N, CA, C and O atoms as a GROMACS GRO file, in nm:
protein
  444
    1UNK      N    1  10.535  10.853   6.690
    1UNK     CA    2  10.409  10.848   6.763
    1UNK      C    3  10.303  10.914   6.676
    1UNK      O    4  10.320  11.027   6.630
    2UNK      N    5  10.194  10.842   6.653
    2UNK     CA    6  10.089  10.904   6.572
    2UNK      C    7   9.998  10.992   6.657
    2UNK      O    8  10.011  10.998   6.779
    3UNK      N    9   9.906  11.059   6.591
    3UNK     CA   10   9.824  11.158   6.662
    3UNK      C   11   9.735  11.096   6.769
    3UNK      O   12   9.707  11.162   6.869
    4UNK      N   13   9.690  10.972   6.751
    4UNK     CA   14   9.604  10.910   6.852
    4UNK      C   15   9.680  10.888   6.983
    4UNK      O   16   9.629  10.914   7.091
    5UNK      N   17   9.803  10.840   6.971
    5UNK     CA   18   9.886  10.820   7.090
    5UNK      C   19   9.922  10.954   7.153
    5UNK      O   20   9.925  10.966   7.275
    6UNK      N   21   9.949  11.055   7.070
    6UNK     CA   22   9.981  11.187   7.122
    6UNK      C   23   9.863  11.246   7.199
    6UNK      O   24   9.881  11.299   7.309
    7UNK      N   25   9.743  11.236   7.142
    7UNK     CA   26   9.624  11.288   7.210
    7UNK      C   27   9.598  11.210   7.339
    7UNK      O   28   9.557  11.268   7.439
    8UNK      N   29   9.623  11.080   7.336
    8UNK     CA   30   9.609  11.000   7.458
    8UNK      C   31   9.708  11.046   7.564
    8UNK      O   32   9.673  11.054   7.682
    9UNK      N   33   9.830  11.076   7.525
    9UNK     CA   34   9.931  11.127   7.619
    9UNK      C   35   9.886  11.260   7.679
    9UNK      O   36   9.896  11.280   7.800
   10UNK      N   37   9.836  11.350   7.596
   10UNK     CA   38   9.788  11.479   7.644
   10UNK      C   39   9.670  11.459   7.740
   10UNK      O   40   9.663  11.525   7.844
   11UNK      N   41   9.580  11.368   7.705
   11UNK     CA   42   9.466  11.339   7.794
   11UNK      C   43   9.512  11.283   7.928
   11UNK      O   44   9.459  11.321   8.033
   12UNK      N   45   9.610  11.193   7.925
   12UNK     CA   46   9.663  11.137   8.049
   12UNK      C   47   9.730  11.242   8.134
   12UNK      O   48   9.716  11.242   8.257
   13UNK      N   49   9.804  11.332   8.070
   13UNK     CA   50   9.869  11.441   8.146
   13UNK      C   51   9.765  11.536   8.204
   13UNK      O   52   9.782  11.588   8.314
   14UNK      N   53   9.657  11.559   8.129
   14UNK     CA   54   9.548  11.643   8.181
   14UNK      C   55   9.482  11.578   8.302
   14UNK      O   56   9.435  11.647   8.392
   15UNK      N   57   9.481  11.445   8.302
   15UNK     CA   58   9.422  11.375   8.417
   15UNK      C   59   9.498  11.406   8.545
   15UNK      O   60   9.439  11.420   8.652
   16UNK      N   61   9.629  11.418   8.535
   16UNK     CA   62   9.710  11.453   8.652
   16UNK      C   63   9.662  11.586   8.709
   16UNK      O   64   9.647  11.601   8.830
   17UNK      N   65   9.638  11.683   8.621
   17UNK     CA   66   9.593  11.814   8.666
   17UNK      C   67   9.456  11.812   8.731
   17UNK      O   68   9.436  11.874   8.836
   18UNK      N   69   9.361  11.741   8.670
   18UNK     CA   70   9.228  11.746   8.730
   18UNK      C   71   9.217  11.663   8.856
   18UNK      O   72   9.140  11.698   8.946
   19UNK      N   73   9.292  11.554   8.864
   19UNK     CA   74   9.288  11.475   8.988
   19UNK      C   75   9.344  11.557   9.104
   19UNK      O   76   9.286  11.560   9.213
   20UNK      N   77   9.456  11.623   9.080
   20UNK     CA   78   9.512  11.710   9.184
   20UNK      C   79   9.419  11.827   9.212
   20UNK      O   80   9.405  11.870   9.327
   21UNK      N   81   9.356  11.879   9.106
   21UNK     CA   82   9.263  11.990   9.123
   21UNK      C   83   9.144  11.954   9.210
   21UNK      O   84   9.097  12.035   9.290
   22UNK      N   85   9.094  11.832   9.195
   22UNK     CA   86   8.981  11.790   9.278
   22UNK      C   87   9.016  11.793   9.426
   22UNK      O   88   8.931  11.821   9.510
   23UNK      N   89   9.142  11.764   9.457
   23UNK     CA   90   9.184  11.762   9.597
   23UNK      C   91   9.222  11.902   9.648
   23UNK      O   92   9.193  11.936   9.762
   24UNK      N   93   9.288  11.981   9.563
   24UNK     CA   94   9.351  12.103   9.613
   24UNK      C   95   9.284  12.233   9.569
   24UNK      O   96   9.319  12.339   9.622
   25UNK      N   97   9.190  12.230   9.475
   25UNK     CA   98   9.128  12.354   9.428
   25UNK      C   99   9.048  12.420   9.540
   25UNK      O  100   8.973  12.354   9.612
   26UNK      N  101   9.067  12.551   9.552
   26UNK     CA  102   8.994  12.622   9.657
   26UNK      C  103   8.935  12.755   9.609
   26UNK      O  104   8.858  12.818   9.681
   27UNK      N  105   8.972  12.798   9.489
   27UNK     CA  106   8.917  12.921   9.435
   27UNK      C  107   8.839  12.889   9.306
   27UNK      O  108   8.852  12.781   9.250
   28UNK      N  109   8.759  12.985   9.263
   28UNK     CA  110   8.681  12.966   9.141
   28UNK      C  111   8.773  12.942   9.021
   28UNK      O  112   8.742  12.858   8.936
   29UNK      N  113   8.883  13.014   9.013
   29UNK     CA  114   8.978  12.996   8.903
   29UNK      C  115   9.039  12.857   8.902
   29UNK      O  116   9.055  12.796   8.796
   30UNK      N  117   9.074  12.806   9.020
   30UNK     CA  118   9.131  12.671   9.029
   30UNK      C  119   9.027  12.567   8.990
   30UNK      O  120   9.061  12.468   8.924
   31UNK      N  121   8.901  12.588   9.030
   31UNK     CA  122   8.795  12.494   8.991
   31UNK      C  123   8.770  12.501   8.840
   31UNK      O  124   8.741  12.399   8.778
   32UNK      N  125   8.782  12.620   8.782
   32UNK     CA  126   8.765  12.634   8.637
   32UNK      C  127   8.876  12.559   8.563
   32UNK      O  128   8.849  12.490   8.465
   33UNK      N  129   9.000  12.572   8.610
   33UNK     CA  130   9.111  12.498   8.550
   33UNK      C  131   9.090  12.348   8.564
   33UNK      O  132   9.122  12.272   8.472
   34UNK      N  133   9.038  12.304   8.676
   34UNK     CA  134   9.009  12.162   8.697
   34UNK      C  135   8.905  12.115   8.596
   34UNK      O  136   8.919  12.008   8.537
   35UNK      N  137   8.800  12.194   8.575
   35UNK     CA  138   8.695  12.158   8.478
   35UNK      C  139   8.751  12.153   8.336
   35UNK      O  140   8.714  12.066   8.258
   36UNK      N  141   8.839  12.245   8.302
   36UNK     CA  142   8.902  12.245   8.170
   36UNK      C  143   8.987  12.120   8.152
   36UNK      O  144   8.985  12.057   8.046
   37UNK      N  145   9.063  12.085   8.256
   37UNK     CA  146   9.148  11.965   8.250
   37UNK      C  147   9.063  11.839   8.235
   37UNK      O  148   9.101  11.748   8.162
   38UNK      N  149   8.950  11.833   8.303
   38UNK     CA  150   8.859  11.718   8.290
   38UNK      C  151   8.810  11.708   8.145
   38UNK      O  152   8.808  11.599   8.088
   39UNK      N  153   8.772  11.819   8.088
   39UNK     CA  154   8.722  11.820   7.950
   39UNK      C  155   8.830  11.775   7.853
   39UNK      O  156   8.805  11.689   7.768
   40UNK      N  157   8.949  11.831   7.863
   40UNK     CA  158   9.059  11.792   7.774
   40UNK      C  159   9.089  11.643   7.790
   40UNK      O  160   9.110  11.572   7.692
   41UNK      N  161   9.090  11.598   7.914
   41UNK     CA  162   9.121  11.459   7.943
   41UNK      C  163   9.022  11.363   7.878
   41UNK      O  164   9.064  11.268   7.812
   42UNK      N  165   8.894  11.387   7.895
   42UNK     CA  166   8.795  11.294   7.844
   42UNK      C  167   8.773  11.308   7.693
   42UNK      O  168   8.739  11.209   7.628
   43UNK      N  169   8.792  11.426   7.637
   43UNK     CA  170   8.787  11.439   7.492
   43UNK      C  171   8.904  11.362   7.431
   43UNK      O  172   8.889  11.296   7.329
   44UNK      N  173   9.021  11.372   7.495
   44UNK     CA  174   9.138  11.300   7.446
   44UNK      C  175   9.120  11.150   7.450
   44UNK      O  176   9.154  11.081   7.353
   45UNK      N  177   9.068  11.097   7.559
   45UNK     CA  178   9.050  10.952   7.568
   45UNK      C  179   8.945  10.905   7.467
   45UNK      O  180   8.960  10.799   7.407
   46UNK      N  181   8.839  10.982   7.448
   46UNK     CA  182   8.736  10.944   7.351
   46UNK      C  183   8.793  10.944   7.210
   46UNK      O  184   8.764  10.854   7.131
   47UNK      N  185   8.874  11.042   7.177
   47UNK     CA  186   8.935  11.048   7.044
   47UNK      C  187   9.029  10.930   7.022
   47UNK      O  188   9.027  10.868   6.916
   48UNK      N  189   9.112  10.900   7.122
   48UNK     CA  190   9.206  10.788   7.109
   48UNK      C  191   9.133  10.655   7.093
   48UNK      O  192   9.180  10.567   7.021
   49UNK      N  193   9.019  10.640   7.160
   49UNK     CA  194   8.942  10.516   7.149
   49UNK      C  195   8.881  10.497   7.010
   49UNK      O  196   8.840  10.386   6.976
   50UNK      N  197   8.876  10.602   6.932
   50UNK     CA  198   8.820  10.588   6.797
   50UNK      C  199   8.913  10.509   6.705
   50UNK      O  200   8.870  10.462   6.600
   51UNK      N  201   9.042  10.495   6.745
   51UNK     CA  202   9.136  10.425   6.657
   51UNK      C  203   9.218  10.318   6.728
   51UNK      O  204   9.274  10.230   6.663
   52UNK      N  205   9.228  10.325   6.858
   52UNK     CA  206   9.310  10.231   6.934
   52UNK      C  207   9.219  10.139   7.016
   52UNK      O  208   9.105  10.175   7.044
   53UNK      N  209   9.269  10.022   7.054
   53UNK     CA  210   9.188   9.931   7.137
   53UNK      C  211   9.147   9.995   7.270
   53UNK      O  212   9.229  10.057   7.338
   54UNK      N  213   9.022   9.980   7.305
   54UNK     CA  214   8.967  10.043   7.424
   54UNK      C  215   9.044  10.005   7.551
   54UNK      O  216   9.077  10.091   7.632
   55UNK      N  217   9.072   9.877   7.568
   55UNK     CA  218   9.143   9.832   7.688
   55UNK      C  219   9.281   9.895   7.700
   55UNK      O  220   9.322   9.934   7.809
   56UNK      N  221   9.350   9.904   7.589
   56UNK     CA  222   9.484   9.965   7.590
   56UNK      C  223   9.473  10.114   7.621
   56UNK      O  224   9.549  10.165   7.703
   57UNK      N  225   9.379  10.182   7.557
   57UNK     CA  226   9.362  10.326   7.580
   57UNK      C  227   9.332  10.353   7.727
   57UNK      O  228   9.392  10.441   7.788
   58UNK      N  229   9.240  10.278   7.782
   58UNK     CA  230   9.201  10.302   7.922
   58UNK      C  231   9.317  10.273   8.017
   58UNK      O  232   9.341  10.349   8.110
   59UNK      N  233   9.390  10.164   7.994
   59UNK     CA  234   9.502  10.129   8.080
   59UNK      C  235   9.612  10.234   8.072
   59UNK      O  236   9.668  10.274   8.175
   60UNK      N  237   9.643  10.280   7.953
   60UNK     CA  238   9.747  10.382   7.937
   60UNK      C  239   9.701  10.514   8.000
   60UNK      O  240   9.778  10.578   8.070
   61UNK      N  241   9.578  10.552   7.975
   61UNK     CA  242   9.522  10.676   8.028
   61UNK      C  243   9.528  10.678   8.181
   61UNK      O  244   9.578  10.774   8.241
   62UNK      N  245   9.477  10.573   8.243
   62UNK     CA  246   9.477  10.570   8.390
   62UNK      C  247   9.618  10.551   8.446
   62UNK      O  248   9.649  10.601   8.554
   63UNK      N  249   9.702  10.479   8.372
   63UNK     CA  250   9.840  10.460   8.417
   63UNK      C  251   9.918  10.590   8.419
   63UNK      O  252   9.989  10.619   8.515
   64UNK      N  253   9.904  10.668   8.311
   64UNK     CA  254   9.970  10.800   8.307
   64UNK      C  255   9.918  10.886   8.421
   64UNK      O  256   9.995  10.953   8.491
   65UNK      N  257   9.788  10.884   8.439
   65UNK     CA  258   9.729  10.964   8.547
   65UNK      C  259   9.775  10.920   8.685
   65UNK      O  260   9.807  11.004   8.769
   66UNK      N  261   9.778  10.791   8.708
   66UNK     CA  262   9.819  10.741   8.840
   66UNK      C  263   9.966  10.769   8.868
   66UNK      O  264  10.000  10.822   8.974
   67UNK      N  265  10.053  10.734   8.773
   67UNK     CA  266  10.196  10.756   8.793
   67UNK      C  267  10.226  10.905   8.804
   67UNK      O  268  10.301  10.948   8.891
   68UNK      N  269  10.167  10.983   8.714
   68UNK     CA  270  10.191  11.126   8.716
   68UNK      C  271  10.140  11.193   8.842
   68UNK      O  272  10.205  11.284   8.895
   69UNK      N  273  10.026  11.149   8.891
   69UNK     CA  274   9.970  11.208   9.013
   69UNK      C  275  10.059  11.178   9.134
   69UNK      O  276  10.077  11.264   9.220
   70UNK      N  277  10.112  11.058   9.141
   70UNK     CA  278  10.204  11.024   9.251
   70UNK      C  279  10.323  11.119   9.251
   70UNK      O  280  10.358  11.176   9.355
   71UNK      N  281  10.384  11.137   9.134
   71UNK     CA  282  10.501  11.225   9.127
   71UNK      C  283  10.464  11.372   9.145
   71UNK      O  284  10.537  11.446   9.211
   72UNK      N  285  10.353  11.416   9.088
   72UNK     CA  286  10.310  11.555   9.103
   72UNK      C  287  10.280  11.588   9.248
   72UNK      O  288  10.317  11.695   9.297
   73UNK      N  289  10.213  11.498   9.317
   73UNK     CA  290  10.184  11.520   9.459
   73UNK      C  291  10.314  11.529   9.540
   73UNK      O  292  10.324  11.610   9.632
   74UNK      N  293  10.412  11.447   9.505
   74UNK     CA  294  10.540  11.451   9.576
   74UNK      C  295  10.615  11.581   9.547
   74UNK      O  296  10.675  11.640   9.637
   75UNK      N  297  10.611  11.626   9.422
   75UNK     CA  298  10.686  11.746   9.383
   75UNK      C  299  10.618  11.873   9.432
   75UNK      O  300  10.683  11.960   9.490
   76UNK      N  301  10.488  11.885   9.408
   76UNK     CA  302  10.419  12.011   9.434
   76UNK      C  303  10.353  12.021   9.572
   76UNK      O  304  10.328  12.131   9.620
   77UNK      N  305  10.325  11.908   9.635
   77UNK     CA  306  10.252  11.912   9.762
   77UNK      C  307  10.323  11.838   9.875
   77UNK      O  308  10.262  11.806   9.977
   78UNK      N  309  10.451  11.811   9.857
   78UNK     CA  310  10.536  11.751   9.961
   78UNK      C  311  10.481  11.622  10.020
   78UNK      O  312  10.494  11.597  10.140
   79UNK      N  313  10.421  11.540   9.936
   79UNK     CA  314  10.375  11.409   9.982
   79UNK      C  315  10.495  11.315   9.988
   79UNK      O  316  10.592  11.332   9.913
   80UNK      N  317  10.489  11.218  10.077
   80UNK     CA  318  10.600  11.124  10.094
   80UNK      C  319  10.615  11.035   9.971
   80UNK      O  320  10.516  10.984   9.919
   81UNK      N  321  10.739  11.016   9.926
   81UNK     CA  322  10.768  10.932   9.811
   81UNK      C  323  10.878  10.835   9.851
   81UNK      O  324  10.996  10.864   9.835
   82UNK      N  325  10.838  10.720   9.905
   82UNK     CA  326  10.935  10.622   9.952
   82UNK      C  327  10.980  10.530   9.839
   82UNK      O  328  10.915  10.526   9.734
   83UNK      N  329  11.089  10.456   9.858
   83UNK     CA  330  11.142  10.370   9.751
   83UNK      C  331  11.042  10.266   9.700
   83UNK      O  332  11.040  10.236   9.581
   84UNK      N  333  10.961  10.211   9.787
   84UNK     CA  334  10.861  10.113   9.744
   84UNK      C  335  10.760  10.173   9.648
   84UNK      O  336  10.724  10.111   9.548
   85UNK      N  337  10.715  10.294   9.678
   85UNK     CA  338  10.619  10.363   9.591
   85UNK      C  339  10.683  10.392   9.455
   85UNK      O  340  10.619  10.374   9.352
   86UNK      N  341  10.808  10.437   9.456
   86UNK     CA  342  10.878  10.465   9.331
   86UNK      C  343  10.892  10.337   9.248
   86UNK      O  344  10.870  10.339   9.127
   87UNK      N  345  10.928  10.228   9.312
   87UNK     CA  346  10.944  10.100   9.241
   87UNK      C  347  10.812  10.057   9.177
   87UNK      O  348  10.811  10.011   9.063
   88UNK      N  349  10.703  10.070   9.249
   88UNK     CA  350  10.574  10.031   9.194
   88UNK      C  351  10.530  10.121   9.078
   88UNK      O  352  10.470  10.073   8.982
   89UNK      N  353  10.560  10.249   9.088
   89UNK     CA  354  10.528  10.339   8.976
   89UNK      C  355  10.614  10.304   8.855
   89UNK      O  356  10.564  10.309   8.742
   90UNK      N  357  10.739  10.268   8.875
   90UNK     CA  358  10.825  10.227   8.764
   90UNK      C  359  10.769  10.102   8.697
   90UNK      O  360  10.768  10.092   8.575
   91UNK      N  361  10.722  10.007   8.776
   91UNK     CA  362  10.660   9.886   8.720
   91UNK      C  363  10.536   9.925   8.638
   91UNK      O  364  10.513   9.870   8.531
   92UNK      N  365  10.457  10.018   8.689
   92UNK     CA  366  10.339  10.067   8.618
   92UNK      C  367  10.379  10.129   8.484
   92UNK      O  368  10.315  10.103   8.382
   93UNK      N  369  10.482  10.210   8.484
   93UNK     CA  370  10.529  10.275   8.361
   93UNK      C  371  10.580  10.170   8.261
   93UNK      O  372  10.556  10.183   8.141
   94UNK      N  373  10.648  10.069   8.308
   94UNK     CA  374  10.694   9.961   8.220
   94UNK      C  375  10.573   9.892   8.156
   94UNK      O  376  10.576   9.860   8.038
   95UNK      N  377  10.469   9.869   8.234
   95UNK     CA  378  10.348   9.808   8.181
   95UNK      C  379  10.282   9.895   8.075
   95UNK      O  380  10.233   9.844   7.974
   96UNK      N  381  10.278  10.027   8.097
   96UNK     CA  382  10.221  10.120   7.999
   96UNK      C  383  10.302  10.114   7.869
   96UNK      O  384  10.245  10.105   7.760
   97UNK      N  385  10.434  10.118   7.881
   97UNK     CA  386  10.520  10.111   7.763
   97UNK      C  387  10.499   9.978   7.690
   97UNK      O  388  10.497   9.974   7.567
   98UNK      N  389  10.484   9.870   7.765
   98UNK     CA  390  10.459   9.739   7.705
   98UNK      C  391  10.330   9.735   7.627
   98UNK      O  392  10.324   9.676   7.519
   99UNK      N  393  10.226   9.797   7.680
   99UNK     CA  394  10.099   9.804   7.607
   99UNK      C  395  10.114   9.882   7.476
   99UNK      O  396  10.060   9.843   7.373
  100UNK      N  397  10.188   9.991   7.482
  100UNK     CA  398  10.212  10.071   7.361
  100UNK      C  399  10.287   9.988   7.258
  100UNK      O  400  10.252   9.990   7.140
  101UNK      N  401  10.388   9.917   7.301
  101UNK     CA  402  10.472   9.840   7.208
  101UNK      C  403  10.401   9.718   7.150
  101UNK      O  404  10.431   9.676   7.039
  102UNK      N  405  10.307   9.662   7.224
  102UNK     CA  406  10.240   9.540   7.176
  102UNK      C  407  10.105   9.566   7.112
  102UNK      O  408  10.038   9.471   7.070
  103UNK      N  409  10.063   9.691   7.102
  103UNK     CA  410   9.937   9.723   7.037
  103UNK      C  411   9.957   9.717   6.886
  103UNK      O  412  10.041   9.788   6.832
  104UNK      N  413   9.879   9.632   6.819
  104UNK     CA  414   9.897   9.619   6.673
  104UNK      C  415   9.860   9.748   6.601
  104UNK      O  416   9.770   9.821   6.644
  105UNK      N  417   9.930   9.773   6.492
  105UNK     CA  418   9.897   9.889   6.408
  105UNK      C  419   9.763   9.862   6.341
  105UNK      O  420   9.734   9.750   6.300
  106UNK      N  421   9.682   9.966   6.330
  106UNK     CA  422   9.553   9.956   6.262
  106UNK      C  423   9.550  10.054   6.147
  106UNK      O  424   9.626  10.150   6.146
  107UNK      N  425   9.463  10.030   6.052
  107UNK     CA  426   9.455  10.118   5.935
  107UNK      C  427   9.424  10.261   5.976
  107UNK      O  428   9.478  10.355   5.919
  108UNK      N  429   9.336  10.278   6.075
  108UNK     CA  430   9.299  10.414   6.119
  108UNK      C  431   9.419  10.484   6.180
  108UNK      O  432   9.428  10.607   6.172
  109UNK      N  433   9.512  10.409   6.241
  109UNK     CA  434   9.631  10.467   6.301
  109UNK      C  435   9.722  10.527   6.194
  109UNK      O  436   9.791  10.625   6.221
  110UNK      N  437   9.724  10.470   6.077
  110UNK     CA  438   9.816  10.512   5.973
  110UNK      C  439   9.778  10.646   5.911
  110UNK      O  440   9.860  10.706   5.841
  111UNK      N  441   9.658  10.694   5.935
  111UNK     CA  442   9.613  10.822   5.876
  111UNK      C  443   9.697  10.939   5.920
  111UNK      O  444   9.672  11.052   5.879
   0.00000   0.00000   0.00000
């Protein structure tokens, strides 16, 4: 995995934190962590877009955020996680992996 994909992964994981933070933050410290996660997330997606196709970056970024948020909400906030929801998240993850595998290598990626 090159650095652009790694930064995109970190940005997507940060999205999980800030999305949950927007819903659950109640103290100044929690809001500060949410703001930091938003910054990391969007800096990461902007950096990844400098070398990878925009459509792929956005789909992977939002896919990681969506799938991760579903699981994080289930793990940390006792939200219901039924088999249908799990199946749909698995399909989403397969689609993200497919985008990664079918994205052509670019010269900027090789750096």
